[in-house]
HTML snippet that shows the backbone in 3Dmol.js (N, CA, C, O; Angstrom):
<script src="https://3Dmol.org/build/3Dmol-min.js"></script>
<div id="view" style="width:600px;height:400px;position:relative"></div>
<script>
const pdb = `
ATOM      1  N   MET A   1     178.120-101.320 -50.989  1.00  0.00           N
ATOM      2  CA  MET A   1     178.882-100.218 -51.564  1.00  0.00           C
ATOM      3  C   MET A   1     178.781-100.297 -53.087  1.00  0.00           C
ATOM      4  O   MET A   1     178.922-101.370 -53.675  1.00  0.00           O
ATOM      5  N   TYR A   2     178.536 -99.156 -53.709  1.00  0.00           N
ATOM      6  CA  TYR A   2     178.379 -99.105 -55.152  1.00  0.00           C
ATOM      7  C   TYR A   2     179.697 -98.738 -55.801  1.00  0.00           C
ATOM      8  O   TYR A   2     180.474 -97.935 -55.284  1.00  0.00           O
ATOM      9  N   ARG A   3     179.925 -99.363 -56.968  1.00  0.00           N
ATOM     10  CA  ARG A   3     181.104 -98.991 -57.730  1.00  0.00           C
ATOM     11  C   ARG A   3     180.779 -97.724 -58.498  1.00  0.00           C
ATOM     12  O   ARG A   3     179.697 -97.599 -59.071  1.00  0.00           O
ATOM     13  N   SER A   4     181.692 -96.805 -58.508  1.00  0.00           N
ATOM     14  CA  SER A   4     181.458 -95.606 -59.298  1.00  0.00           C
ATOM     15  C   SER A   4     182.554 -95.470 -60.329  1.00  0.00           C
ATOM     16  O   SER A   4     183.623 -96.069 -60.211  1.00  0.00           O
ATOM     17  N   ALA A   5     182.275 -94.685 -61.326  1.00  0.00           N
ATOM     18  CA  ALA A   5     183.228 -94.461 -62.405  1.00  0.00           C
ATOM     19  C   ALA A   5     182.976 -93.054 -62.927  1.00  0.00           C
ATOM     20  O   ALA A   5     182.103 -92.342 -62.431  1.00  0.00           O
ATOM     21  N   VAL A   6     183.738 -92.668 -63.922  1.00  0.00           N
ATOM     22  CA  VAL A   6     183.549 -91.379 -64.568  1.00  0.00           C
ATOM     23  C   VAL A   6     183.289 -91.657 -66.035  1.00  0.00           C
ATOM     24  O   VAL A   6     184.035 -92.399 -66.675  1.00  0.00           O
ATOM     25  N   ASP A   7     182.220 -91.055 -66.573  1.00  0.00           N
ATOM     26  CA  ASP A   7     181.911 -91.288 -67.975  1.00  0.00           C
ATOM     27  C   ASP A   7     182.793 -90.430 -68.875  1.00  0.00           C
ATOM     28  O   ASP A   7     183.645 -89.686 -68.389  1.00  0.00           O
ATOM     29  N   LEU A   8     182.591 -90.534 -70.166  1.00  0.00           N
ATOM     30  CA  LEU A   8     183.430 -89.813 -71.121  1.00  0.00           C
ATOM     31  C   LEU A   8     183.281 -88.301 -71.012  1.00  0.00           C
ATOM     32  O   LEU A   8     184.139 -87.558 -71.489  1.00  0.00           O
ATOM     33  N   HIS A   9     182.200 -87.838 -70.388  1.00  0.00           N
ATOM     34  CA  HIS A   9     181.969 -86.408 -70.231  1.00  0.00           C
ATOM     35  C   HIS A   9     182.454 -85.898 -68.877  1.00  0.00           C
ATOM     36  O   HIS A   9     182.267 -84.724 -68.556  1.00  0.00           O
ATOM     37  N   GLY A  10     183.079 -86.770 -68.079  1.00  0.00           N
ATOM     38  CA  GLY A  10     183.600 -86.369 -66.788  1.00  0.00           C
ATOM     39  C   GLY A  10     182.579 -86.402 -65.663  1.00  0.00           C
ATOM     40  O   GLY A  10     182.867 -85.944 -64.557  1.00  0.00           O
ATOM     41  N   HIS A  11     181.381 -86.941 -65.929  1.00  0.00           N
ATOM     42  CA  HIS A  11     180.353 -87.023 -64.896  1.00  0.00           C
ATOM     43  C   HIS A  11     180.557 -88.268 -64.050  1.00  0.00           C
ATOM     44  O   HIS A  11     180.902 -89.331 -64.567  1.00  0.00           O
ATOM     45  N   SER A  12     180.347 -88.135 -62.766  1.00  0.00           N
ATOM     46  CA  SER A  12     180.426 -89.284 -61.874  1.00  0.00           C
ATOM     47  C   SER A  12     179.206 -90.174 -62.108  1.00  0.00           C
ATOM     48  O   SER A  12     178.083 -89.681 -62.216  1.00  0.00           O
ATOM     49  N   VAL A  13     179.426 -91.467 -62.184  1.00  0.00           N
ATOM     50  CA  VAL A  13     178.322 -92.397 -62.430  1.00  0.00           C
ATOM     51  C   VAL A  13     178.371 -93.539 -61.425  1.00  0.00           C
ATOM     52  O   VAL A  13     179.446 -93.931 -60.970  1.00  0.00           O
ATOM     53  N   VAL A  14     177.235 -94.055 -61.089  1.00  0.00           N
ATOM     54  CA  VAL A  14     177.123 -95.230 -60.238  1.00  0.00           C
ATOM     55  C   VAL A  14     176.087 -96.165 -60.876  1.00  0.00           C
ATOM     56  O   VAL A  14     174.955 -96.259 -60.404  1.00  0.00           O
ATOM     57  N   PRO A  15     176.482 -96.850 -61.946  1.00  0.00           N
ATOM     58  CA  PRO A  15     175.526 -97.627 -62.725  1.00  0.00           C
ATOM     59  C   PRO A  15     174.796 -98.707 -61.938  1.00  0.00           C
ATOM     60  O   PRO A  15     173.608 -98.927 -62.175  1.00  0.00           O
ATOM     61  N   MET A  16     175.459 -99.384 -61.016  1.00  0.00           N
ATOM     62  CA  MET A  16     174.779-100.436 -60.275  1.00  0.00           C
ATOM     63  C   MET A  16     173.741 -99.865 -59.312  1.00  0.00           C
ATOM     64  O   MET A  16     172.774-100.549 -58.977  1.00  0.00           O
ATOM     65  N   ARG A  17     173.923 -98.642 -58.869  1.00  0.00           N
ATOM     66  CA  ARG A  17     172.925 -98.011 -58.007  1.00  0.00           C
ATOM     67  C   ARG A  17     171.606 -97.865 -58.773  1.00  0.00           C
ATOM     68  O   ARG A  17     170.530 -98.044 -58.202  1.00  0.00           O
ATOM     69  N   VAL A  18     171.692 -97.544 -60.051  1.00  0.00           N
ATOM     70  CA  VAL A  18     170.492 -97.401 -60.868  1.00  0.00           C
ATOM     71  C   VAL A  18     169.740 -98.726 -60.914  1.00  0.00           C
ATOM     72  O   VAL A  18     168.517 -98.741 -60.770  1.00  0.00           O
ATOM     73  N   VAL A  19     170.437 -99.826 -61.109  1.00  0.00           N
ATOM     74  CA  VAL A  19     169.805-101.142 -61.125  1.00  0.00           C
ATOM     75  C   VAL A  19     169.121-101.404 -59.790  1.00  0.00           C
ATOM     76  O   VAL A  19     167.982-101.871 -59.758  1.00  0.00           O
ATOM     77  N   SER A  20     169.793-101.114 -58.706  1.00  0.00           N
ATOM     78  CA  SER A  20     169.217-101.316 -57.374  1.00  0.00           C
ATOM     79  C   SER A  20     167.977-100.469 -57.169  1.00  0.00           C
ATOM     80  O   SER A  20     167.002-100.927 -56.574  1.00  0.00           O
ATOM     81  N   GLU A  21     168.006 -99.242 -57.654  1.00  0.00           N
ATOM     82  CA  GLU A  21     166.843 -98.365 -57.524  1.00  0.00           C
ATOM     83  C   GLU A  21     165.671 -98.895 -58.338  1.00  0.00           C
ATOM     84  O   GLU A  21     164.530 -98.858 -57.878  1.00  0.00           O
ATOM     85  N   TYR A  22     165.940 -99.387 -59.542  1.00  0.00           N
ATOM     86  CA  TYR A  22     164.874 -99.961 -60.369  1.00  0.00           C
ATOM     87  C   TYR A  22     164.259-101.168 -59.660  1.00  0.00           C
ATOM     88  O   TYR A  22     163.038-101.315 -59.612  1.00  0.00           O
ATOM     89  N   GLU A  23     165.113-102.023 -59.113  1.00  0.00           N
ATOM     90  CA  GLU A  23     164.614-103.213 -58.415  1.00  0.00           C
ATOM     91  C   GLU A  23     163.828-102.830 -57.161  1.00  0.00           C
ATOM     92  O   GLU A  23     162.813-103.450 -56.845  1.00  0.00           O
ATOM     93  N   HIS A  24     164.297-101.815 -56.458  1.00  0.00           N
ATOM     94  CA  HIS A  24     163.589-101.319 -55.272  1.00  0.00           C
ATOM     95  C   HIS A  24     162.200-100.804 -55.664  1.00  0.00           C
ATOM     96  O   HIS A  24     161.214-101.096 -54.987  1.00  0.00           O
ATOM     97  N   ASN A  25     162.126-100.044 -56.750  1.00  0.00           N
ATOM     98  CA  ASN A  25     160.842 -99.526 -57.215  1.00  0.00           C
ATOM     99  C   ASN A  25     159.889-100.657 -57.598  1.00  0.00           C
ATOM    100  O   ASN A  25     158.693-100.584 -57.318  1.00  0.00           O
ATOM    101  N   ALA A  26     160.411-101.689 -58.230  1.00  0.00           N
ATOM    102  CA  ALA A  26     159.571-102.841 -58.596  1.00  0.00           C
ATOM    103  C   ALA A  26     159.011-103.510 -57.349  1.00  0.00           C
ATOM    104  O   ALA A  26     157.827-103.842 -57.296  1.00  0.00           O
ATOM    105  N   ARG A  27     159.865-103.708 -56.343  1.00  0.00           N
ATOM    106  CA  ARG A  27     159.394-104.326 -55.092  1.00  0.00           C
ATOM    107  C   ARG A  27     158.342-103.469 -54.405  1.00  0.00           C
ATOM    108  O   ARG A  27     157.375-103.994 -53.853  1.00  0.00           O
ATOM    109  N   ALA A  28     158.527-102.150 -54.436  1.00  0.00           N
ATOM    110  CA  ALA A  28     157.545-101.246 -53.822  1.00  0.00           C
ATOM    111  C   ALA A  28     156.194-101.350 -54.534  1.00  0.00           C
ATOM    112  O   ALA A  28     155.150-101.366 -53.883  1.00  0.00           O
ATOM    113  N   CYS A  29     156.212-101.419 -55.854  1.00  0.00           N
ATOM    114  CA  CYS A  29     154.965-101.569 -56.606  1.00  0.00           C
ATOM    115  C   CYS A  29     154.281-102.890 -56.271  1.00  0.00           C
ATOM    116  O   CYS A  29     153.062-102.933 -56.099  1.00  0.00           O
ATOM    117  N   LEU A  30     155.055-103.965 -56.178  1.00  0.00           N
ATOM    118  CA  LEU A  30     154.480-105.271 -55.844  1.00  0.00           C
ATOM    119  C   LEU A  30     153.890-105.274 -54.442  1.00  0.00           C
ATOM    120  O   LEU A  30     152.832-105.857 -54.206  1.00  0.00           O
ATOM    121  N   LYS A  31     154.576-104.623 -53.518  1.00  0.00           N
ATOM    122  CA  LYS A  31     154.092-104.555 -52.142  1.00  0.00           C
ATOM    123  C   LYS A  31     152.763-103.789 -52.075  1.00  0.00           C
ATOM    124  O   LYS A  31     151.824-104.215 -51.402  1.00  0.00           O
ATOM    125  N   LEU A  32     152.698-102.662 -52.777  1.00  0.00           N
ATOM    126  CA  LEU A  32     151.464-101.890 -52.809  1.00  0.00           C
ATOM    127  C   LEU A  32     150.335-102.669 -53.490  1.00  0.00           C
ATOM    128  O   LEU A  32     149.192-102.642 -53.036  1.00  0.00           O
ATOM    129  N   ALA A  33     150.662-103.353 -54.570  1.00  0.00           N
ATOM    130  CA  ALA A  33     149.646-104.132 -55.289  1.00  0.00           C
ATOM    131  C   ALA A  33     149.053-105.207 -54.394  1.00  0.00           C
ATOM    132  O   ALA A  33     147.865-105.511 -54.495  1.00  0.00           O
ATOM    133  N   ALA A  34     149.865-105.784 -53.521  1.00  0.00           N
ATOM    134  CA  ALA A  34     149.387-106.826 -52.616  1.00  0.00           C
ATOM    135  C   ALA A  34     148.430-106.264 -51.569  1.00  0.00           C
ATOM    136  O   ALA A  34     147.607-107.002 -51.026  1.00  0.00           O
ATOM    137  N   MET A  35     148.526-104.975 -51.283  1.00  0.00           N
ATOM    138  CA  MET A  35     147.698-104.366 -50.242  1.00  0.00           C
ATOM    139  C   MET A  35     146.423-103.724 -50.796  1.00  0.00           C
ATOM    140  O   MET A  35     145.515-103.393 -50.034  1.00  0.00           O
ATOM    141  N   ILE A  36     146.351-103.547 -52.113  1.00  0.00           N
ATOM    142  CA  ILE A  36     145.227-102.823 -52.713  1.00  0.00           C
ATOM    143  C   ILE A  36     144.185-103.802 -53.241  1.00  0.00           C
ATOM    144  O   ILE A  36     144.522-104.799 -53.880  1.00  0.00           O
ATOM    145  N   SER A  37     142.920-103.509 -52.966  1.00  0.00           N
ATOM    146  CA  SER A  37     141.854-104.406 -53.422  1.00  0.00           C
ATOM    147  C   SER A  37     141.260-103.976 -54.759  1.00  0.00           C
ATOM    148  O   SER A  37     140.668-104.796 -55.460  1.00  0.00           O
ATOM    149  N   ASP A  38     141.409-102.706 -55.124  1.00  0.00           N
ATOM    150  CA  ASP A  38     140.844-102.225 -56.391  1.00  0.00           C
ATOM    151  C   ASP A  38     141.589-102.870 -57.565  1.00  0.00           C
ATOM    152  O   ASP A  38     142.795-102.675 -57.713  1.00  0.00           O
ATOM    153  N   PRO A  39     140.877-103.638 -58.399  1.00  0.00           N
ATOM    154  CA  PRO A  39     141.546-104.365 -59.488  1.00  0.00           C
ATOM    155  C   PRO A  39     142.270-103.463 -60.491  1.00  0.00           C
ATOM    156  O   PRO A  39     143.329-103.827 -61.001  1.00  0.00           O
ATOM    157  N   GLU A  40     141.705-102.299 -60.769  1.00  0.00           N
ATOM    158  CA  GLU A  40     142.346-101.403 -61.734  1.00  0.00           C
ATOM    159  C   GLU A  40     143.671-100.874 -61.190  1.00  0.00           C
ATOM    160  O   GLU A  40     144.676-100.872 -61.901  1.00  0.00           O
ATOM    161  N   TYR A  41     143.677-100.427 -59.936  1.00  0.00           N
ATOM    162  CA  TYR A  41     144.914 -99.939 -59.325  1.00  0.00           C
ATOM    163  C   TYR A  41     145.934-101.067 -59.193  1.00  0.00           C
ATOM    164  O   TYR A  41     147.126-100.871 -59.429  1.00  0.00           O
ATOM    165  N   LYS A  42     145.452-102.247 -58.812  1.00  0.00           N
ATOM    166  CA  LYS A  42     146.349-103.398 -58.675  1.00  0.00           C
ATOM    167  C   LYS A  42     147.032-103.710 -60.012  1.00  0.00           C
ATOM    168  O   LYS A  42     148.243-103.923 -60.071  1.00  0.00           O
ATOM    169  N   THR A  43     146.229-103.732 -61.079  1.00  0.00           N
ATOM    170  CA  THR A  43     146.770-104.003 -62.418  1.00  0.00           C
ATOM    171  C   THR A  43     147.799-102.957 -62.816  1.00  0.00           C
ATOM    172  O   THR A  43     148.858-103.291 -63.349  1.00  0.00           O
ATOM    173  N   ASN A  44     147.485-101.682 -62.556  1.00  0.00           N
ATOM    174  CA  ASN A  44     148.435-100.613 -62.893  1.00  0.00           C
ATOM    175  C   ASN A  44     149.745-100.769 -62.129  1.00  0.00           C
ATOM    176  O   ASN A  44     150.821-100.589 -62.699  1.00  0.00           O
ATOM    177  N   LEU A  45     149.660-101.099 -60.853  1.00  0.00           N
ATOM    178  CA  LEU A  45     150.878-101.290 -60.059  1.00  0.00           C
ATOM    179  C   LEU A  45     151.684-102.488 -60.550  1.00  0.00           C
ATOM    180  O   LEU A  45     152.914-102.438 -60.576  1.00  0.00           O
ATOM    181  N   LEU A  46     151.007-103.555 -60.938  1.00  0.00           N
ATOM    182  CA  LEU A  46     151.712-104.726 -61.467  1.00  0.00           C
ATOM    183  C   LEU A  46     152.393-104.408 -62.794  1.00  0.00           C
ATOM    184  O   LEU A  46     153.490-104.896 -63.066  1.00  0.00           O
ATOM    185  N   HIS A  47     151.745-103.592 -63.618  1.00  0.00           N
ATOM    186  CA  HIS A  47     152.376-103.162 -64.875  1.00  0.00           C
ATOM    187  C   HIS A  47     153.599-102.284 -64.600  1.00  0.00           C
ATOM    188  O   HIS A  47     154.625-102.404 -65.271  1.00  0.00           O
ATOM    189  N   MET A  48     153.475-101.402 -63.606  1.00  0.00           N
ATOM    190  CA  MET A  48     154.627-100.561 -63.245  1.00  0.00           C
ATOM    191  C   MET A  48     155.773-101.419 -62.727  1.00  0.00           C
ATOM    192  O   MET A  48     156.929-101.183 -63.077  1.00  0.00           O
ATOM    193  N   ALA A  49     155.469-102.410 -61.899  1.00  0.00           N
ATOM    194  CA  ALA A  49     156.513-103.303 -61.385  1.00  0.00           C
ATOM    195  C   ALA A  49     157.201-104.017 -62.542  1.00  0.00           C
ATOM    196  O   ALA A  49     158.426-104.138 -62.565  1.00  0.00           O
ATOM    197  N   ASP A  50     156.416-104.484 -63.492  1.00  0.00           N
ATOM    198  CA  ASP A  50     156.972-105.174 -64.659  1.00  0.00           C
ATOM    199  C   ASP A  50     157.893-104.246 -65.449  1.00  0.00           C
ATOM    200  O   ASP A  50     158.951-104.668 -65.915  1.00  0.00           O
ATOM    201  N   THR A  51     157.498-103.003 -65.596  1.00  0.00           N
ATOM    202  CA  THR A  51     158.328-102.033 -66.319  1.00  0.00           C
ATOM    203  C   THR A  51     159.643-101.794 -65.588  1.00  0.00           C
ATOM    204  O   THR A  51     160.702-101.762 -66.214  1.00  0.00           O
ATOM    205  N   TRP A  52     159.586-101.625 -64.260  1.00  0.00           N
ATOM    206  CA  TRP A  52     160.824-101.441 -63.486  1.00  0.00           C
ATOM    207  C   TRP A  52     161.739-102.651 -63.628  1.00  0.00           C
ATOM    208  O   TRP A  52     162.956-102.505 -63.746  1.00  0.00           O
ATOM    209  N   ILE A  53     161.154-103.842 -63.617  1.00  0.00           N
ATOM    210  CA  ILE A  53     161.956-105.070 -63.763  1.00  0.00           C
ATOM    211  C   ILE A  53     162.611-105.113 -65.142  1.00  0.00           C
ATOM    212  O   ILE A  53     163.783-105.468 -65.266  1.00  0.00           O
ATOM    213  N   MET A  54     161.852-104.749 -66.177  1.00  0.00           N
ATOM    214  CA  MET A  54     162.424-104.727 -67.532  1.00  0.00           C
ATOM    215  C   MET A  54     163.559-103.707 -67.632  1.00  0.00           C
ATOM    216  O   MET A  54     164.580-103.974 -68.266  1.00  0.00           O
ATOM    217  N   LEU A  55     163.382-102.539 -67.008  1.00  0.00           N
ATOM    218  CA  LEU A  55     164.446-101.535 -67.027  1.00  0.00           C
ATOM    219  C   LEU A  55     165.695-102.037 -66.307  1.00  0.00           C
ATOM    220  O   LEU A  55     166.813-101.841 -66.785  1.00  0.00           O
ATOM    221  N   ALA A  56     165.505-102.684 -65.160  1.00  0.00           N
ATOM    222  CA  ALA A  56     166.650-103.240 -64.423  1.00  0.00           C
ATOM    223  C   ALA A  56     167.359-104.295 -65.256  1.00  0.00           C
ATOM    224  O   ALA A  56     168.588-104.327 -65.316  1.00  0.00           O
ATOM    225  N   HIS A  57     166.579-105.159 -65.900  1.00  0.00           N
ATOM    226  CA  HIS A  57     167.171-106.206 -66.733  1.00  0.00           C
ATOM    227  C   HIS A  57     167.967-105.594 -67.897  1.00  0.00           C
ATOM    228  O   HIS A  57     169.076-106.031 -68.202  1.00  0.00           O
ATOM    229  N   GLY A  58     167.379-104.580 -68.537  1.00  0.00           N
ATOM    230  CA  GLY A  58     168.073-103.922 -69.651  1.00  0.00           C
ATOM    231  C   GLY A  58     169.359-103.257 -69.200  1.00  0.00           C
ATOM    232  O   GLY A  58     170.371-103.318 -69.898  1.00  0.00           O
ATOM    233  N   ARG A  59     169.325-102.619 -68.027  1.00  0.00           N
ATOM    234  CA  ARG A  59     170.521-101.953 -67.505  1.00  0.00           C
ATOM    235  C   ARG A  59     171.592-102.975 -67.172  1.00  0.00           C
ATOM    236  O   ARG A  59     172.765-102.771 -67.483  1.00  0.00           O
ATOM    237  N   LYS A  60     171.190-104.097 -66.529  1.00  0.00           N
ATOM    238  CA  LYS A  60     172.165-105.153 -66.205  1.00  0.00           C
ATOM    239  C   LYS A  60     172.799-105.705 -67.474  1.00  0.00           C
ATOM    240  O   LYS A  60     174.006-105.940 -67.529  1.00  0.00           O
ATOM    241  N   LYS A  61     171.973-105.908 -68.487  1.00  0.00           N
ATOM    242  CA  LYS A  61     172.475-106.441 -69.761  1.00  0.00           C
ATOM    243  C   LYS A  61     173.479-105.472 -70.377  1.00  0.00           C
ATOM    244  O   LYS A  61     174.537-105.879 -70.858  1.00  0.00           O
ATOM    245  N   ARG A  62     173.137-104.192 -70.355  1.00  0.00           N
ATOM    246  CA  ARG A  62     174.028-103.182 -70.919  1.00  0.00           C
ATOM    247  C   ARG A  62     175.324-103.089 -70.110  1.00  0.00           C
ATOM    248  O   ARG A  62     176.405-102.959 -70.682  1.00  0.00           O
ATOM    249  N   LEU A  63     175.215-103.156 -68.779  1.00  0.00           N
ATOM    250  CA  LEU A  63     176.407-103.097 -67.934  1.00  0.00           C
ATOM    251  C   LEU A  63     177.303-104.311 -68.125  1.00  0.00           C
ATOM    252  O   LEU A  63     178.523-104.209 -68.000  1.00  0.00           O
ATOM    253  N   SER A  64     176.705-105.464 -68.429  1.00  0.00           N
ATOM    254  CA  SER A  64     177.530-106.652 -68.653  1.00  0.00           C
ATOM    255  C   SER A  64     178.371-106.494 -69.917  1.00  0.00           C
ATOM    256  O   SER A  64     179.443-107.087 -70.035  1.00  0.00           O
ATOM    257  N   LYS A  65     177.878-105.689 -70.865  1.00  0.00           N
ATOM    258  CA  LYS A  65     178.627-105.424 -72.089  1.00  0.00           C
ATOM    259  C   LYS A  65     179.633-104.294 -71.906  1.00  0.00           C
ATOM    260  O   LYS A  65     180.727-104.332 -72.470  1.00  0.00           O
ATOM    261  N   ASP A  66     179.253-103.272 -71.102  1.00  0.00           N
ATOM    262  CA  ASP A  66     180.101-102.104 -70.873  1.00  0.00           C
ATOM    263  C   ASP A  66     179.909-101.638 -69.428  1.00  0.00           C
ATOM    264  O   ASP A  66     179.011-100.841 -69.158  1.00  0.00           O
ATOM    265  N   PRO A  67     180.735-102.120 -68.496  1.00  0.00           N
ATOM    266  CA  PRO A  67     180.574-101.800 -67.079  1.00  0.00           C
ATOM    267  C   PRO A  67     180.619-100.318 -66.736  1.00  0.00           C
ATOM    268  O   PRO A  67     180.136 -99.927 -65.674  1.00  0.00           O
ATOM    269  N   LEU A  68     181.177 -99.494 -67.590  1.00  0.00           N
ATOM    270  CA  LEU A  68     181.264 -98.067 -67.304  1.00  0.00           C
ATOM    271  C   LEU A  68     180.144 -97.270 -67.948  1.00  0.00           C
ATOM    272  O   LEU A  68     180.149 -96.040 -67.902  1.00  0.00           O
ATOM    273  N   SER A  69     179.177 -97.967 -68.554  1.00  0.00           N
ATOM    274  CA  SER A  69     178.111 -97.239 -69.232  1.00  0.00           C
ATOM    275  C   SER A  69     177.251 -96.474 -68.247  1.00  0.00           C
ATOM    276  O   SER A  69     176.964 -96.948 -67.148  1.00  0.00           O
ATOM    277  N   ASN A  70     176.849 -95.297 -68.654  1.00  0.00           N
ATOM    278  CA  ASN A  70     175.940 -94.457 -67.869  1.00  0.00           C
ATOM    279  C   ASN A  70     174.896 -93.933 -68.831  1.00  0.00           C
ATOM    280  O   ASN A  70     175.088 -92.898 -69.469  1.00  0.00           O
ATOM    281  N   ILE A  71     173.809 -94.639 -68.932  1.00  0.00           N
ATOM    282  CA  ILE A  71     172.778 -94.286 -69.872  1.00  0.00           C
ATOM    283  C   ILE A  71     171.743 -93.418 -69.185  1.00  0.00           C
ATOM    284  O   ILE A  71     171.092 -93.856 -68.237  1.00  0.00           O
ATOM    285  N   ASP A  72     171.586 -92.186 -69.657  1.00  0.00           N
ATOM    286  CA  ASP A  72     170.593 -91.293 -69.083  1.00  0.00           C
ATOM    287  C   ASP A  72     169.223 -91.535 -69.692  1.00  0.00           C
ATOM    288  O   ASP A  72     168.211 -91.252 -69.051  1.00  0.00           O
ATOM    289  N   ASP A  73     169.165 -92.045 -70.898  1.00  0.00           N
ATOM    290  CA  ASP A  73     167.891 -92.296 -71.556  1.00  0.00           C
ATOM    291  C   ASP A  73     167.491 -93.736 -71.285  1.00  0.00           C
ATOM    292  O   ASP A  73     167.878 -94.639 -72.026  1.00  0.00           O
ATOM    293  N   ASP A  74     166.716 -93.957 -70.224  1.00  0.00           N
ATOM    294  CA  ASP A  74     166.374 -95.300 -69.803  1.00  0.00           C
ATOM    295  C   ASP A  74     165.475 -96.027 -70.789  1.00  0.00           C
ATOM    296  O   ASP A  74     165.351 -97.250 -70.714  1.00  0.00           O
ATOM    297  N   ALA A  75     164.851 -95.316 -71.701  1.00  0.00           N
ATOM    298  CA  ALA A  75     164.030 -95.981 -72.701  1.00  0.00           C
ATOM    299  C   ALA A  75     164.873 -96.928 -73.532  1.00  0.00           C
ATOM    300  O   ALA A  75     164.356 -97.916 -74.055  1.00  0.00           O
ATOM    301  N   THR A  76     166.174 -96.646 -73.665  1.00  0.00           N
ATOM    302  CA  THR A  76     167.043 -97.514 -74.447  1.00  0.00           C
ATOM    303  C   THR A  76     167.408 -98.781 -73.693  1.00  0.00           C
ATOM    304  O   THR A  76     167.979 -99.703 -74.276  1.00  0.00           O
ATOM    305  N   ASP A  77     167.085 -98.841 -72.393  1.00  0.00           N
ATOM    306  CA  ASP A  77     167.398-100.036 -71.610  1.00  0.00           C
ATOM    307  C   ASP A  77     166.466-101.195 -71.943  1.00  0.00           C
ATOM    308  O   ASP A  77     166.818-102.350 -71.702  1.00  0.00           O
ATOM    309  N   GLU A  78     165.303-100.918 -72.484  1.00  0.00           N
ATOM    310  CA  GLU A  78     164.360-101.974 -72.783  1.00  0.00           C
ATOM    311  C   GLU A  78     164.818-102.706 -74.027  1.00  0.00           C
ATOM    312  O   GLU A  78     164.721-102.186 -75.138  1.00  0.00           O
ATOM    313  N   GLU A  79     165.314-103.904 -73.837  1.00  0.00           N
ATOM    314  CA  GLU A  79     165.814-104.700 -74.973  1.00  0.00           C
ATOM    315  C   GLU A  79     165.142-106.040 -74.982  1.00  0.00           C
ATOM    316  O   GLU A  79     165.418-106.864 -75.854  1.00  0.00           O
TER     317      GLU A  79
END
`;
const viewer = $3Dmol.createViewer("view");
viewer.addModel(pdb, "pdb");
viewer.setStyle({}, {cartoon: {color: "spectrum"}});
viewer.zoomTo();
viewer.render();
</script>
């Protein structure tokens, strides 16, 4: 079950769901990379997995500072 909150603009947010989705996407990329033999595609999938992991880490870090944060601009999660 995800914790939800309301941001300052009155929008419903579920910040931990975003982290879970990022982690799920990273696992999916890793799973696909393990099944693909083409080195270029494999490398691209591994880079995508790494990016999802970095986004999840940034979101977790931000949530540890402000549990009610709802950041729509995920580029700011990379810290």
